[in-house]
N, C-alpha and C positions, 0 to 999 in steps of 0.2 A: 294347562288350565289353571293350576293353583297359582301360578305366577301372576296372573291378572288380577288377584285380589290382594297381592302384597303392596303396602304402602311404599312409595319411593321416597328416599331421603333427598331433600333438597340440598343443593350444593351450600357449603357454609360460606358466609361472607368473607371478604378479603380480610377484614379486621380479626374475625374469629380464627381464620387460618393462621394469620400473623401471631395472634396470641398463643395459639396452640404450639407453634414452632418455638416461640420464646419461652414458653413454660417448660419445655423439654430440656433446653440446654442453651448456652450463649451462642449467639450468632453475630457475625459482623454485619454492618449495615449492607455492604455489597452482597453478601451471601443471601441475606434475607430478600433484597431487591430482586436477585436472580430467581429465587424460589417463588416470590409472589407474583412476578411479571407474567409467569406462565398462566396464572389463574385470574389475572385482573381482568374484569369485564370492560368493555369499551367505556370510556369516561371516568374510570376509576384511576386515581393517581396514587401510585405507590409511594412516591416521593413524600407527599403530604402525610401519609399514614406513618411513614418511617421518621419524619420530623417530629410527629406527635409522640411516638414511642420514645425517641431520644430525649425529648423535653421531659418526659415523665420518669426518665431514668431506666426504662425497661430495656434498652439497648445501648451498648456502649463499645466502641472499637477498642478503646484502651482496656477495658475489662476483658473483652473477648481475648485480645492479644496475650494478656498475662496468663488467663486460665488455660488457653490453648498451649502456650509455651510451657507452663508448668506441667501440663499433662503429658507432653512429649519430651520434656527435657531429660528424663531418665534414659531415653533411648537414642536421642539425637543431639548432635552438636548445634552450634549457632547458625552455620551456613543453611542446614537442613531445615531448621526452625523458621529462619527468615524466609526461605523459599515457600515453605507451607503457608505462612501468614500473608505472604505476597500474593499467593494464589487465592486468598480469601478476600482480596481487594483492599488491604490495609496500607496506609502510607508508611514510608520508610522511618519516620521518626516514631511512630506508634510501634512499629515492629522492633526498633532498636530498644525502646523502653520495656517492651514485653519480654524479649530475650534476656535483657539485663535483670529484670525482676524475677525471672525464672531461675537465674543463676546458672544458665546453660553455657556461659563463656568461661567458666572456671576449670582449673586443672583437675579438681576432684571428679568432675563430670567425665572427662576424657579418661581418668583412670578407672572409674567404675565400668564404663563401657569396654574399656580395653580388658579388664579383669574378667568381665563375663564371657569373653570369647577366648582369651589366651591365658595360660597359666605362667608361661616362661618368657623371658626376653628372647628376641629373634637370635638364633644360632648363627645364621649366615645371611648373606644378601637376599637370597630368595624368600626366606622367612621375614625379613624386614620389609621387603617390598609387599608381601601379602598382608602384614599388619598395617602397613601404611595405607594400602588400598582400601582395607576394611575401614579404618578410621575416617579416611576421606569419604567413603560411602556413606558413613554416619553423618557427615556434615561438619567435619572439623578442617580447619585451614592447615595447609602444609607446614607452616612455620610452628604452629602450636603443636602439631604431631611430632615433628623433629625434636622440638624443645622437650616435650614429654618423654620421648624415648631416651634422649640423652640424660635426662633426669633420672630415669629409671635405671640406666646403666651405671650411673654414679651411686644412687641410693636404691638398691632393689629391695 
């Protein structure tokens, strides 16, 4: 009975919903399109809204790529970062620029991730394989992993 007297909230407009999403954090254009498409009423064009937001500078794929890559660069290598950004609907050139701006393709990144998990160089082939698999899982290419391990053997 008490429920009958409660005021019902009306659904926010598509623009208000988009503003609320953009105010919380950066989004890629494709990510916003996916989120808003589920709430778009018939006749509402999400693309026009996103074009307006991009023209005002409220959304930017390049800015999103750089911020997302920087946020995840401490834990992941360039391959995993690129995979994450590709899943957000970004173009390859924007992904490459974002990963480069985050500095995730450097040796210092692989070293800090390796040191967070391992204290010593691999003692035998089994340890080496385990460390290589770990770094591969974190998104580093094999050539970079082997170069890093060889460098660590030379200068521990």
